[in-house]
C-alpha positions as CSV (number, residue, x, y, z in Angstrom):
1,M,-30.3,-1.6,-8.2
2,Q,-28.4,1.1,-7.1
3,S,-30.1,3.3,-3.9
4,N,-30.0,6.5,-5.9
5,C,-32.1,5.1,-9.5
6,I,-35.7,6.0,-10.1
7,I,-38.0,3.0,-10.6
8,L,-40.5,2.9,-13.4
9,A,-42.7,-0.1,-12.3
10,I,-44.6,-0.5,-15.4
11,S,-47.5,-2.8,-15.8
12,P,-50.3,-2.7,-18.1
13,T,-53.6,-2.6,-16.8
14,N,-54.8,-5.8,-18.6
15,Q,-53.2,-7.8,-16.2
16,D,-53.6,-8.4,-12.7
17,L,-51.8,-5.3,-10.8
18,A,-51.3,-7.9,-7.3
19,K,-48.8,-10.4,-9.1
20,S,-47.4,-7.3,-11.3
21,D,-42.9,-8.2,-11.3
22,A,-42.7,-5.0,-11.8
23,I,-44.6,-4.1,-8.6
24,K,-43.2,-6.8,-6.7
25,I,-39.6,-6.0,-7.4
26,S,-40.3,-2.6,-7.0
27,R,-41.2,-3.0,-3.3
28,E,-37.9,-5.5,-2.7
29,V,-35.5,-2.6,-3.5
30,D,-37.7,0.4,-1.8
31,P,-39.9,-1.0,0.5
32,T,-40.8,2.9,1.0
33,G,-41.0,3.8,-2.4
34,E,-39.4,6.6,-2.2
35,R,-38.1,6.9,-5.5
36,T,-40.6,4.3,-7.4
37,F,-43.2,5.3,-9.4
38,G,-46.1,3.2,-11.1
39,V,-47.0,3.4,-14.7
40,L,-50.4,2.1,-16.1
41,T,-50.2,1.2,-19.8
42,K,-53.0,0.0,-22.5
43,I,-55.2,2.4,-19.9
44,D,-57.6,2.4,-23.4
45,P,-58.7,-1.2,-23.2
46,M,-59.3,-1.2,-19.4
47,D,-62.8,-2.9,-18.8
48,K,-65.1,-0.4,-16.9
49,G,-65.8,-0.3,-13.8
50,T,-61.6,0.1,-13.0
51,D,-60.2,3.2,-12.3
52,V,-56.7,4.2,-12.2
53,V,-54.5,5.9,-9.1
54,D,-51.1,6.3,-10.8
55,V,-50.0,7.6,-13.3
56,G,-51.7,6.3,-16.6
57,V,-50.1,6.1,-20.9
58,V,-51.5,5.8,-24.1
59,D,-48.5,4.8,-25.9
60,R,-48.2,3.6,-29.6
61,S,-49.6,0.2,-30.6
62,Q,-48.1,-2.1,-32.7
63,A,-50.5,-1.3,-35.3
64,D,-49.5,1.8,-34.8
65,I,-45.8,1.4,-35.2
66,N,-46.5,-0.4,-38.3
67,K,-48.2,3.0,-39.4
68,N,-45.1,4.5,-38.7
69,V,-47.3,7.1,-36.1
70,D,-44.8,9.4,-35.3
71,M,-44.6,10.6,-31.4
72,I,-46.0,13.7,-31.9
73,A,-49.0,12.5,-33.4
74,T,-48.9,10.0,-30.4
75,R,-48.7,12.3,-27.5
76,R,-51.5,14.5,-29.1
77,R,-53.4,11.7,-29.2
78,E,-52.7,10.5,-25.7
79,R,-54.0,13.9,-24.4
80,E,-57.4,14.0,-26.5
81,Y,-58.1,10.6,-24.5
82,F,-57.8,12.0,-21.4
83,A,-59.4,14.8,-21.8
84,S,-62.2,13.6,-23.6
85,T,-62.8,10.0,-21.6
86,P,-65.0,11.1,-18.9
87,K,-63.4,9.2,-15.6
88,Y,-60.7,10.7,-16.7
89,K,-61.9,14.1,-17.6
90,H,-60.6,15.1,-13.8
91,L,-57.0,13.6,-14.1
92,A,-56.4,14.7,-17.5
93,H,-53.9,17.0,-15.3
94,R,-51.6,14.6,-14.3
95,M,-51.9,12.1,-17.4
96,G,-49.7,11.7,-20.0
97,S,-46.1,10.8,-20.9
98,E,-45.9,14.5,-20.7
99,H,-47.4,14.5,-17.0
100,L,-45.5,11.4,-16.3
101,A,-41.8,13.3,-18.1
102,K,-42.9,16.6,-15.7
103,V,-42.5,14.0,-12.5
104,L,-39.7,12.8,-13.4
105,S,-38.0,15.7,-14.1
106,K,-38.9,17.5,-10.5
107,H,-38.0,14.3,-9.0
108,L,-35.0,14.1,-10.5
109,E,-34.4,18.2,-9.7
110,T,-35.3,17.0,-6.2
111,V,-32.7,14.7,-5.9
112,I,-29.8,16.1,-7.3
113,K,-30.8,18.9,-5.1
114,S,-30.3,17.1,-1.8
115,K,-27.4,15.1,-3.3
116,I,-25.3,18.5,-4.0
117,P,-24.2,19.3,-0.5
118,G,-22.8,16.1,-0.1
119,I,-21.2,15.8,-3.7
120,Q,-19.7,19.4,-2.6
121,N,-18.1,17.9,0.5
122,L,-16.4,14.6,-1.7
123,I,-15.9,17.7,-4.0
124,N,-13.6,19.8,-1.0
125,K,-12.5,16.3,0.6
126,T,-10.8,15.2,-3.3
127,I,-9.7,18.7,-3.8
128,S,-7.8,18.9,-0.9
129,E,-6.2,15.0,-0.6
130,L,-4.4,16.1,-3.9
131,E,-3.6,19.2,-2.8
132,F,-1.9,17.4,0.0
133,E,0.2,14.3,-2.2
134,L,1.4,17.3,-5.1
135,S,2.8,19.4,-1.9
136,R,4.2,16.2,-1.0
137,L,5.9,15.6,-4.5
138,G,7.3,19.2,-4.3
139,R,7.0,21.6,-7.1
140,P,8.2,20.4,-10.7
141,V,11.5,19.3,-11.8
142,A,13.1,21.3,-14.2
143,N,14.4,19.8,-17.5
144,D,17.6,21.7,-18.1
145,A,21.2,21.1,-16.1
146,W,21.2,24.7,-14.6
147,G,17.5,24.4,-13.3
148,K,17.9,20.9,-11.8
149,L,20.7,22.5,-10.6
150,Y,19.5,26.2,-9.6
151,M,16.4,23.5,-7.9
152,I,18.8,21.6,-5.5
153,M,20.7,24.5,-4.3
154,E,17.2,25.9,-3.1
155,I,16.6,23.4,-1.1
156,C,19.9,23.2,0.1
157,R,19.7,26.5,1.4
158,A,16.2,26.1,3.0
159,F,17.4,22.5,4.4
160,H,20.3,25.0,5.7
161,Q,18.1,27.8,7.2
162,N,15.6,25.7,8.7
163,F,17.8,23.5,10.4
164,K,19.6,26.4,11.9
165,E,16.8,27.7,13.1
166,H,16.3,24.6,15.2
167,L,20.3,25.6,16.0
168,D,19.7,28.9,17.0
169,G,16.7,28.6,19.1
170,M,14.2,29.9,16.7
171,C,12.6,26.5,17.0
172,P,12.7,24.2,19.6
173,G,15.8,22.4,19.7
174,G,19.1,23.7,20.0
175,D,18.1,24.3,24.1
176,K,18.1,20.7,24.3
177,I,21.5,20.6,23.1
178,Y,22.7,23.1,25.9
179,N,21.3,21.2,28.3
180,V,23.1,18.2,28.0
181,F,26.2,20.0,27.9
182,D,25.0,22.6,31.0
183,D,22.9,20.0,32.8
184,K,23.4,15.9,32.6
185,L,27.6,16.3,31.3
186,L,28.0,18.1,34.5
187,T,25.7,16.1,37.3
188,A,27.5,13.2,35.7
189,L,31.2,14.4,36.3
190,K,30.3,16.0,39.6
191,R,29.6,12.0,40.6
192,L,33.2,11.1,39.7
193,Q,35.7,11.1,42.3
194,F,37.9,14.0,41.5
195,D,39.2,14.7,44.1
196,R,41.0,11.6,44.7
197,Q,42.7,11.7,41.2
198,L,43.9,15.3,41.4
199,S,44.5,15.3,45.3
200,M,48.2,16.8,46.8
201,E,48.5,13.4,48.4
202,N,48.6,11.5,45.1
203,V,50.2,13.8,43.1
204,K,53.1,14.0,45.6
205,K,53.4,10.0,45.2
206,L,53.6,10.0,41.0
207,I,56.4,12.9,41.7
208,T,58.3,10.6,44.0
209,E,57.4,7.4,42.0
210,A,59.4,9.3,38.8
211,N,61.7,11.0,40.9
212,G,63.9,7.5,41.7
213,Y,66.8,7.8,43.3
214,Q,67.5,10.8,41.8
215,P,65.0,14.0,41.8
216,H,63.9,16.0,39.0
217,L,64.4,19.7,38.8
218,I,61.9,20.6,37.4
219,A,58.2,18.5,37.6
220,P,58.5,14.6,35.3
221,E,56.4,15.8,32.3
222,Q,55.9,11.4,32.5
223,E,53.6,11.4,35.3
224,Y,51.8,14.5,34.7
225,L,50.6,13.0,31.4
226,R,49.8,9.4,33.4
227,L,47.8,11.8,35.5
228,I,45.7,13.2,32.7
229,E,45.8,9.9,31.5
230,S,43.4,8.4,34.1
231,T,41.2,11.2,34.6
232,L,40.3,11.3,30.7
233,V,39.7,7.5,31.3
234,T,37.5,8.2,34.4
235,I,35.9,10.7,31.9
236,R,34.6,8.6,29.0
237,G,31.7,7.0,29.9
238,P,30.0,10.5,30.6
239,T,31.4,11.9,28.0
240,E,30.3,9.7,25.1
241,A,26.6,9.5,26.6
242,C,27.0,13.3,26.4
243,V,27.9,12.5,22.4
244,D,25.7,10.0,22.1
245,A,22.2,12.6,23.5
246,V,23.8,15.4,21.2
247,H,24.1,13.0,17.9
248,A,20.0,11.8,18.6
249,I,19.6,15.0,18.8
250,L,21.4,16.1,15.7
251,K,19.6,13.4,13.9
252,D,15.8,13.9,15.3
253,L,16.6,18.1,14.1
254,V,17.3,17.0,10.9
255,Y,14.7,15.1,10.1
256,K,12.6,18.1,11.4
257,A,13.9,20.4,9.1
258,M,13.8,18.0,5.9
259,G,10.0,17.7,6.4
260,E,10.3,21.4,6.9
261,T,11.9,22.1,4.0
262,L,10.3,19.3,1.8
263,V,6.8,21.3,2.4
264,C,8.5,24.7,1.5
265,S,9.5,22.6,-1.3
């Protein structure tokens, strides 16, 4: 049985209430009795000296049902019974099916009021989750070809703008690329031994080797190319590391720009 159900523990008064199955089951699922209402039936034939502490009702008997006695007449007879019976006369205002309906309605109203804040929170949470999901799905896709093309162009323009803002420094990103070239690459190049490769002695040695037994009238181009190639080989490691670092930064910026574009679209 669900925790938000109202329990009507209906027991006939011509049976021992201590052994009532309805009361026994209701205590198992509702130990505190906060949502249990005891209802006693067959009050009119109850033995003298027996009193009622819960809501008592007088409903139609099988004979009344066979005679097609309607509920209006049954309710009128019930009111007359409680109003005219000495032991119930002072309790008539809280006896009968009509009073039971009022009590249940009042309890239901109280329960609904207590549940409204939780329901509102659940609705707001569900709305937020659905709005977030809709934002991830993006705007509706057009049916015609021109509409689809326009949407693609809008997304491309938005992505270009977001990516450009990261590179230009309006958003974080471009400064990291500048730092790779201005700091990391420069520091790595300074560690290389260019002084030995480009020293005057090494240059003279290369020219002398190129002259052989006949000196050149002008500087030998081939040896200069060898000198440049050896220098390029030396800086290859730091420059490749610089390219990898910039590639990683650009890749991260692309993902960020894509995420911002999808959110905006």
